C-alpha positions in Angstrom: -12.5 27.2 -4.9 -9.9 29.4 -6.7 -7.4 26.8 -7.9 -6.7 26.6 -11.6 -7.3 23.4 -13.5 -4.5 21.9 -15.7 -4.9 19.5 -18.6 -1.6 17.6 -18.9 -0.7 15.9 -22.2 2.0 13.3 -23.1 4.7 14.0 -25.7 7.2 11.6 -27.1 9.1 14.4 -28.9 9.2 18.2 -29.5 6.8 18.0 -32.5 4.2 16.1 -30.5 4.6 18.5 -27.5 4.0 21.5 -29.6 0.9 19.9 -31.2 -0.4 19.1 -27.7 0.0 22.8 -26.7 -1.7 24.0 -29.9 -4.6 21.6 -29.1 -5.2 23.1 -25.7 -3.0 21.3 -23.3 -2.1 23.5 -20.2 1.1 21.4 -19.8 3.1 18.6 -21.4 5.3 15.9 -19.9 8.3 14.7 -21.9 11.3 12.5 -21.5 14.9 13.8 -21.4 18.0 12.0 -22.8 18.0 9.5 -19.9 16.2 8.1 -16.9 12.6 8.3 -18.1 10.2 5.4 -17.7 9.8 5.2 -21.5 13.2 4.4 -23.0 11.9 4.8 -26.5 10.8 8.4 -25.9 14.0 10.5 -25.3 14.8 14.1 -26.1 17.8 16.3 -26.1 18.0 19.4 -23.8 17.9 21.5 -27.0 14.6 19.9 -28.1 13.2 20.4 -24.6 14.2 24.0 -24.6 12.4 24.4 -27.9 9.2 23.0 -26.3 9.7 25.3 -23.2 10.0 28.4 -25.4 6.9 27.5 -27.4 4.8 26.5 -24.3 5.7 29.5 -22.2 4.2 31.8 -24.8 0.8 30.4 -23.7 1.9 30.2 -20.1 1.7 26.5 -20.5 4.2 24.4 -18.5 6.7 21.6 -19.4 7.5 18.8 -17.0 10.3 16.3 -17.6 10.0 12.7 -16.5 13.0 11.4 -14.5 10.8 8.7 -13.1 13.0 5.5 -12.9 15.0 4.1 -10.1 18.7 5.0 -10.2 21.9 3.1 -9.4 24.6 4.8 -7.4 26.7 5.4 -10.5 23.9 7.3 -12.2 23.2 9.9 -9.5 25.8 12.4 -10.5 24.8 12.2 -14.2 21.1 12.7 -13.1 22.1 15.7 -10.9 23.8 17.5 -13.8 20.9 16.7 -16.1 18.5 18.3 -13.7 20.6 21.5 -13.6 20.6 21.6 -17.4 16.8 21.1 -17.5 16.3 23.9 -15.0 18.5 26.2 -17.0 16.4 25.3 -20.0 13.3 26.6 -18.2 11.6 23.3 -17.4 8.8 23.9 -14.9 8.9 20.6 -12.9 10.4 17.2 -12.6 8.4 14.0 -12.2 10.5 11.6 -10.1 10.3 8.2 -8.5 13.7 7.8 -6.7 14.0 9.4 -3.3 17.8 9.4 -3.6 17.4 12.5 -5.8 16.2 14.5 -2.8 19.7 14.0 -1.2 21.5 15.6 -4.2 22.3 19.3 -4.8 19.3 20.1 -7.0 18.3 23.5 -8.4 15.0 24.9 -7.0 12.9 23.0 -9.5 9.5 21.9 -8.3 9.3 18.1 -7.8 6.3 16.0 -8.7 5.8 12.6 -7.1 5.4 10.0 -9.8 2.6 7.5 -9.6 5.4 4.9 -9.6 5.9 5.9 -5.9 2.6 4.0 -5.1 0.7 7.1 -3.9 -2.2 5.1 -2.7 -2.7 6.3 0.9 -3.3 9.5 2.9 -0.2 8.7 5.0 2.0 8.5 1.9 0.7 11.6 0.3 1.0 13.5 3.6 4.6 12.5 3.9 5.4 13.7 0.4 3.8 17.0 1.2 5.8 17.2 4.4 9.1 16.7 2.6 8.3 19.4 0.1 6.9 17.9 -3.1 4.9 20.3 -5.2 2.4 17.7 -6.4 1.5 14.1 -6.1 0.3 11.9 -9.0 -2.3 9.6 -7.3 -2.4 5.9 -7.8 -4.9 4.9 -10.5 -6.6 2.4 -8.2 -8.0 5.0 -5.8 -11.7 5.4 -5.4 -13.5 8.8 -5.3 -14.0 8.7 -1.6 -10.3 7.9 -1.0 -9.4 10.9 -3.2 -11.7 13.1 -1.2 -10.2 11.9 2.1 -6.7 12.7 0.9 -7.8 16.2 -0.3 -9.5 16.9 3.0 -6.4 16.1 5.0 -3.6 17.7 2.8 -3.0 20.8 0.8 -0.6 19.5 -1.8 -1.7 19.7 -5.4 -3.3 16.4 -6.6 -3.0 14.9 -10.1 -4.7 11.9 -11.5 -4.8 10.0 -14.8 -8.0 10.3 -16.8 -7.2 8.7 -20.1 -5.0 6.1 -21.8 -3.4 2.7 -21.3 -3.7 1.2 -17.8 -1.1 -0.9 -16.0 -2.9 -4.0 -14.7 -0.6 -4.0 -11.6 -0.2 -1.2 -9.1 2.3 1.3 -10.5 5.8 0.9 -9.1 4.8 -2.3 -7.4 4.8 -4.6 -10.4 7.8 -6.9 -10.7 6.5 -9.4 -13.3 8.6 -8.2 -16.2 11.8 -8.2 -14.2 10.9 -11.6 -12.6 10.5 -13.4 -15.9 13.0 -11.6 -18.1 15.2 -9.2 -16.2 13.5 -6.1 -17.7 12.4 -3.8 -14.9 9.4 -1.4 -15.3 11.0 0.6 -12.6 14.0 1.1 -14.8 11.9 2.0 -17.9 12.3 -1.4 -19.5 8.9 -3.1 -19.0 8.5 -6.0 -21.5 4.7 -5.8 -21.1 4.1 -9.4 -20.0 0.5 -8.3 -19.3 -0.1 -8.1 -23.0 0.8 -11.7 -23.6 -1.3 -14.9 -24.0 -2.1 -16.9 -20.8 -4.0 -20.0 -19.8 -5.8 -20.2 -16.5 -6.1 -23.5 -14.6 -7.6 -24.4 -11.3 -5.4 -26.2 -8.7 -6.5 -29.6 -10.0 -5.2 -28.7 -13.5 -8.6 -28.1 -15.2 -8.3 -25.4 -17.9 -10.6 -22.5 -17.2 -9.5 -20.3 -20.1 -7.0 -21.1 -22.8 -4.7 -18.8 -24.8 -6.4 -15.5 -23.9 -4.8 -12.1 -23.1 -5.9 -12.6 -19.5 -3.8 -9.8 -17.9 -4.6 -7.2 -20.7 -7.1 -4.6 -19.6 -8.9 -1.8 -21.5 -7.8 1.8 -21.7 -8.9 4.3 -19.1 -11.5 6.9 -19.9 -12.8 9.1 -17.1 -14.2 11.9 -19.4 -17.6 11.6 -17.8 -16.3 12.0 -14.3 -14.2 15.2 -14.7 -16.6 17.3 -12.7 -16.7 14.8 -9.8 -12.9 14.7 -9.8 -12.6 18.5 -9.7 -15.1 18.6 -6.8 -13.0 15.9 -5.1 -9.9 18.1 -5.2 -8.0 17.1 -8.4 -6.2 20.0 -10.1 -4.4 18.2 -12.9 -5.9 15.8 -15.3 -3.3 13.6 -17.0 -3.5 11.8 -20.4 -1.3 8.7 -20.7 0.7 8.1 -23.9 4.4 9.1 -24.2 4.8 6.5 -26.9 1.6 7.4 -28.8 1.7 9.1 -32.2 0.8 12.8 -32.8 -2.7 12.1 -34.1 -3.6 10.3 -30.8 -2.3 13.3 -28.9 -4.1 15.9 -31.0 -7.4 14.0 -30.9 -7.3 13.1 -27.2 -6.1 16.5 -25.9 -8.7 18.3 -28.1 -11.5 16.0 -26.7 -10.6 16.7 -23.1 -10.0 20.5 -23.8 -13.6 20.8 -25.0 -14.9 18.7 -22.1 -13.0 20.7 -19.5 -13.8 24.1 -21.0 -17.5 23.5 -20.6 -17.1 22.4 -17.0 -14.8 25.3 -16.1 -17.3 27.8 -17.6 -20.1 26.2 -15.6 -18.1 26.2 -12.3 -16.5 29.6 -12.9 -13.0 28.1 -12.7 -10.0 28.9 -14.8 -7.5 26.8 -16.8 -3.9 27.1 -15.9 -2.7 28.5 -19.2 -3.8 31.1 -21.7 -5.4 31.2 -25.1 -8.5 29.7 -26.7 -8.6 26.8 -29.2 -10.6 26.7 -32.3 -11.3 23.2 -33.5 -11.5 22.4 -37.2 -12.6 18.8 -36.5 -14.8 17.0 -34.0 -12.6 15.1 -31.5 -13.5 11.5 -30.9 -11.2 9.2 -28.8 -12.8 6.2 -30.4 -11.0 7.1 -33.6 -7.4 6.8 -32.4 -5.6 4.0 -30.6 -7.6 2.3 -27.8 -8.3 -1.1 -26.5 -11.9 -0.3 -25.7 -12.6 2.0 -22.7 -13.1 1.4 -19.0 -13.6 3.7 -16.0 -11.5 1.2 -14.1 -14.6 0.6 -11.9 -14.6 4.2 -10.8 -18.4 4.4 -11.1 -19.5 1.0 -12.5 -18.2 -1.4 -9.9 -19.4 -4.5 -11.8 -18.3 -3.6 -15.4 -15.8 -5.9 -17.2 -12.5 -4.1 -17.6 -10.5 -6.8 -19.4 -9.3 -6.6 -23.0 -8.7 -10.4 -23.1 -9.4 -11.0 -26.8 -6.6 -8.7 -28.1 -4.2 -6.2 -26.6 -4.3 -4.2 -29.9 -6.7 -1.4 -31.0 -10.0 -2.6 -32.5 -11.6 0.7 -33.2 -15.2 1.4 -34.1 -17.8 -1.3 -34.8 -18.5 -0.9 -38.6 -21.1 -3.6 -39.0 -21.7 -7.3 -39.8 -20.8 -9.0 -43.0 -23.9 -10.0 -45.0 -22.2 -11.8 -47.9 -18.8 -12.3 -49.5 -17.9 -12.4 -53.2 -14.5 -12.9 -54.8 -13.4 -9.3 -54.6 -15.8 -7.6 -52.2 -18.1 -8.1 -49.2 -21.4 -6.5 -48.3 -21.9 -5.1 -44.9 -24.8 -4.0 -42.7 -22.9 -0.8 -42.1 -23.2 1.3 -38.9 -20.7 3.9 -40.2 -19.5 5.1 -43.6 -16.3 3.4 -44.7 -14.0 5.1 -47.1 -11.1 4.4 -49.4 -7.9 4.0 -47.3 -9.7 3.0 -44.1 -8.1 0.3 -42.0 -10.5 -2.5 -40.9 -10.0 -5.5 -38.6 -11.9 -8.6 -37.5 -11.4 -11.8 -35.5 -10.5 -14.7 -37.7 -11.5 -18.4 -37.3 -8.8 -18.8 -34.6 -10.2 -15.8 -32.7 -7.0 -13.8 -33.5 -7.3 -10.2 -34.6 -6.5 -9.7 -38.3 -7.0 -6.8 -40.6 -6.7 -5.2 -44.1 -7.1 -1.9 -45.9 -10.2 -0.7 -47.8 -9.3 -0.1 -51.5 -12.7 1.0 -52.7 -16.3 1.4 -51.5 -19.4 1.2 -53.7 -22.5 1.6 -51.6 -22.7 -1.4 -49.2 -19.9 -3.2 -51.2 -16.5 -3.0 -49.6 -13.5 -4.0 -51.8 -10.6 -4.8 -49.4 -7.0 -5.4 -50.2 -7.3 -8.9 -48.6 -10.5 -10.8 -48.5 -9.4 -14.4 -47.7 -10.2 -14.3 -44.0 -13.5 -12.5 -44.3 -16.8 -14.5 -44.0 -20.5 -13.9 -43.6 -21.6 -13.1 -40.1 -18.3 -11.7 -39.1 -18.1 -8.4 -37.2 -16.0 -5.7 -38.9 -14.3 -2.9 -37.1 -12.6 0.3 -38.4 -9.3 0.8 -36.6 -8.1 3.5 -39.0 -10.4 6.3 -40.2 -8.3 7.6 -43.1 -10.4 10.8 -43.6 -10.3 11.6 -39.9 -6.5 11.1 -39.8 -6.1 13.5 -42.7 -7.9 16.1 -40.8 -5.6 15.7 -37.9 -2.5 15.9 -40.1 -3.6 19.1 -41.9 -4.6 22.0 -39.6 -7.0 20.6 -36.9 -6.7 23.3 -34.3 -5.7 26.9 -33.8 -4.8 28.4 -30.4 -4.9 32.2 -29.9 -4.4 34.5 -27.0 -6.9 37.4 -26.8 -5.8 41.0 -26.7 -7.2 44.5 -27.0 -5.5 47.4 -28.7 -6.1 51.0 -27.7 -5.1 54.0 -29.8 -4.5 57.3 -28.0 -2.8 60.6 -28.7 0.6 61.5 -27.5 2.5 64.8 -27.7 4.6 63.4 -30.5 2.0 61.3 -32.4 -0.1 58.3 -31.5 0.4 55.6 -28.8 -0.7 52.1 -29.4 -1.3 50.0 -26.3 -1.8 46.2 -26.5 -3.2 44.4 -23.5 -3.4 40.6 -23.5 -5.8 38.4 -21.5 -3.2 37.9 -18.7 -2.9 41.7 -18.2 0.5 42.1 -20.0 0.8 45.5 -21.7 3.0 46.8 -24.4 3.2 50.3 -26.0 4.5 51.6 -29.3 4.5 55.2 -30.5 3.8 56.2 -34.0 5.8 59.4 -34.0 5.2 62.3 -36.4 2.8 64.9 -37.5 -0.9 64.0 -36.9 -2.8 64.6 -40.1 -6.6 64.7 -39.9 -8.1 62.3 -42.3 -10.1 63.6 -45.2 -12.0 60.3 -45.6 -12.6 59.5 -41.9 -14.4 56.2 -42.4 -11.7 55.0 -44.7 -9.0 56.0 -42.2 -10.9 54.2 -39.4 -11.2 51.1 -41.6 -7.4 51.2 -42.2 -6.7 51.2 -38.5 -9.0 48.2 -37.9 -7.7 46.3 -41.0 -4.0 46.8 -40.3 -3.8 46.7 -36.5 -6.0 43.6 -36.1 -4.3 41.6 -38.8 -2.5 39.1 -36.4 -2.9 35.9 -38.4 0.8 34.8 -38.2 1.1 35.4 -34.5 -0.3 33.7 -31.4 -2.7 36.6 -30.8 -6.1 37.6 -31.9 -7.5 41.1 -31.4 -10.9 41.0 -29.7 -11.3 44.7 -29.3 -9.8 47.8 -31.0 -10.5 51.3 -29.5 -9.5 54.5 -31.2 -9.6 57.1 -28.4 -8.4 60.2 -30.2 -9.8 63.7 -30.6 -10.4 63.1 -34.3 -9.6 60.5 -36.9 -6.1 60.7 -38.3 -4.6 59.4 -41.5 -1.7 57.0 -41.1 -0.3 55.1 -44.1 -1.0 51.4 -44.1 2.7 50.6 -44.2 3.3 52.6 -41.1 0.4 50.9 -39.3 1.7 47.5 -40.3 5.2 48.2 -39.0 3.7 49.6 -35.8 1.6 46.5 -35.3 4.7 44.3 -35.9 6.8 46.1 -33.3 3.9 46.3 -30.8 3.4 42.5 -31.0 7.2 41.8 -30.7 7.3 44.0 -27.5 4.2 42.2 -26.1 5.8 38.8 -26.7 9.0 39.8 -24.9 6.9 41.2 -22.0 4.9 38.0 -21.8 8.2 36.0 -21.7 9.6 38.2 -18.9 6.4 37.9 -16.9 6.0 34.1 -17.2 5.0 33.0 -13.7 7.7 30.4 -13.0 7.5 28.5 -9.8 10.5 27.4 -7.8 10.8 24.8 -5.1 11.2 25.6 -1.4 12.2 22.0 -0.5 14.2 21.8 2.7 15.7 18.6 4.2 13.8 17.5 7.4 13.1 14.4 9.4 9.4 14.1 8.9 8.6 10.4 9.8 8.0 8.0 6.9 4.8 5.9 7.4 6.7 2.6 7.6 9.6 1.5 9.9 10.7 -1.3 7.6 11.0 -1.3 3.8 11.0 -4.6 1.9 12.1 -4.8 -1.8 8.8 -3.1 -2.7 10.3 0.1 -1.3 12.3 0.2 -4.5 15.7 1.4 -3.1 18.6 0.9 -5.5 21.2 3.5 -4.3 22.8 4.7 -1.1 21.3 8.1 -1.3 17.8 6.7 -1.2 18.7 4.6 1.7 20.1 7.6 3.5 16.9 9.5 2.8 14.7 6.8 4.4 17.0 6.4 7.4 16.8 10.2 8.0 13.0 9.9 8.0 12.9 7.1 10.6 13.0 3.9 8.6 15.0 1.3 10.5 15.6 -1.3 7.9 15.8 -1.1 4.1 15.9 -4.1 1.8 17.6 -3.9 -1.6 15.3 -3.3 -4.6 14.8 -6.3 -6.9 17.1 -4.8 -9.6 20.1 -5.4 -7.2 19.5 -9.1 -7.4 16.5 -10.1 -5.2 15.4 -13.7 -5.7 11.7 -13.4 -6.7 10.5 -17.0 -7.1 7.7 -17.5 -4.7 7.4 -13.7 -4.2 4.3 -11.6 -5.0 5.2 -9.8 -8.2 1.9 -8.0 -8.8 -1.2 -6.8 -7.0 -4.2 -5.6 -9.0 -7.8 -4.4 -8.5 -8.6 -6.4 -11.7 -10.0 -9.9 -11.0 -10.1 -12.7 -13.5 -12.9 -14.5 -11.8 -15.2 -11.4 -12.2 -14.0 -11.0 -15.8 -14.8 -14.6 -16.6 -18.2 -14.6 -14.7 -16.8 -17.0 -12.1 -16.9 -14.7 -9.1 -17.7 -16.4 -5.8 -16.7 -15.7 -2.2 -13.6 -17.5 -0.8 -12.3 -18.5 -4.2 -9.4 -20.9 -4.1 -6.1 -19.9 -5.8 -5.5 -20.7 -9.5 -2.5 -21.1 -11.8 -1.7 -18.8 -14.7 0.5 -20.3 -17.4 2.2 -18.1 -20.0 3.2 -18.8 -23.6 6.6 -20.2 -22.4 4.9 -22.6 -19.9 6.0 -20.5 -16.9 3.5 -20.8 -14.1 2.2 -18.2 -11.6 0.0 -18.6 -8.6 -3.0 -16.3 -8.5 -4.7 -15.5 -5.2 -8.1 -13.8 -5.3 -8.8 -10.9 -2.9 -12.5 -11.7 -2.4 -14.4 -9.0 -0.7 -12.1 -6.2 -1.7 -12.0 -7.4 -5.3 -8.7 -7.9 -7.0 -5.9 -10.5 -7.1 -2.2 -11.1 -6.3 0.2 -12.9 -8.6 3.2 -14.9 -7.4 6.2 -15.9 -9.4 6.0 -19.7 -9.6 3.0 -21.8 -8.6 4.1 -22.1 -4.9 4.7 -19.4 -2.3 7.7 -19.5 0.0 
């Protein structure tokens, strides 16, 4: 097994992307000015070029998300944008719309978004056959299914390991569009899964009232990374292009440490350069999360819902013992500090919160105390001290190099060799003067030549391979070091191993002959693509006006019956009612576990 393993981090902007690289990410994915699945996370070509230039120093990669469905009138705009991104040095494009493959694209590697519903061997094999560089697998896949795909394909495989989960299969959820016209496949999801619902049986009896019944916990597969590597995964993806910089630093650092230990054990390499020094202990519990789930990856019976709240709750702090007028006492499990954010469920079972103003032993003085009562569970959803660590200088990433000093006819030659084998030389020309104080001269070489603090390098080894010790003024050594490092940086840049695409149009057969609206076709180029690959009929995507009442708008491996301890074989359909009294029919996939949701309480 000689493949390299990539840790892929999200970035909403250039600042976050650079922080992710510093924290050990081997690559980042970021949105451009248009056509990304997160409309609130957009970046100019200039900002993306800044990220590319920074990342490539560490041989880390930058991928841009162009992962929405496009209308005909947007294709030319997208085509030009892809050329601009390629010219900016972007390493790959994450796409959903097959119409892009019919355009005149530069040789930029294409990555098949999870929005393509990459949930079967047949689909992944097809994507490999038409020239994709990598496939981002559906989150719903089991370990055995991943192994089966790996055994029968050679395309690079990527999977999500951390962050928010869509309750419905990616690219196959039409709930947001069906109820409000905002399409997730156009980057406009209104997140109806994070709203309140009431569940009733078909006789009208209420089973659960005003709960966040479609909200599920966040993914955390940190304990299964080695299994996934063995199954064939090469890229581990963290979700969160709308998350703040502290989330990204903390989460990337956590997975960097986890992966480094595994790679060392398995004698594998990461896909970028440099080692990270951590000035804090990463802990994903301390930044935004809805509680964690492995999405039944290992524990098939675990509850995966976050039905009490779709917000972050944080760490359990303890139970309130007594409440006075200005403070409460707590049986504390963790140390609370001034400035911490705390939260709790009020008498209506709604999540509420306040800020800690002062702590005296077990006495907590909050900014607001009116909703706190004895017996209440208190959680810390903002660790002020931890956040301050993340904002200061939490990490440092350095590329190892060695420096060798040798003699030349005209003076001394300095050679720097970095961990990737890049070499740069610089000559200190002039008369070679033997040092009177040889130890002091040797110390000067070490002190001046290894002083790399403001660069991306650290010197792990300095060898002075000369006939005798020479005296060189400190100022001359400093200038030599500066020019040597400048040359090495330029050589690293020129030697960056940029991949290009070899995609060629062909007629590899698509696994289906007929595409319904779930094929997500919004433009003529996409239709041409599918016809060329043997598809006989193509329905319009829903965003072109498909009538969805009575149609299945979501399929999920999450099951409300299991979540509510009501699981039984052959369960009858039920009705979900949202906050606006709209009703949806829910069919349970007993045996396979999961459910289907239909818009309206009757099917066509």
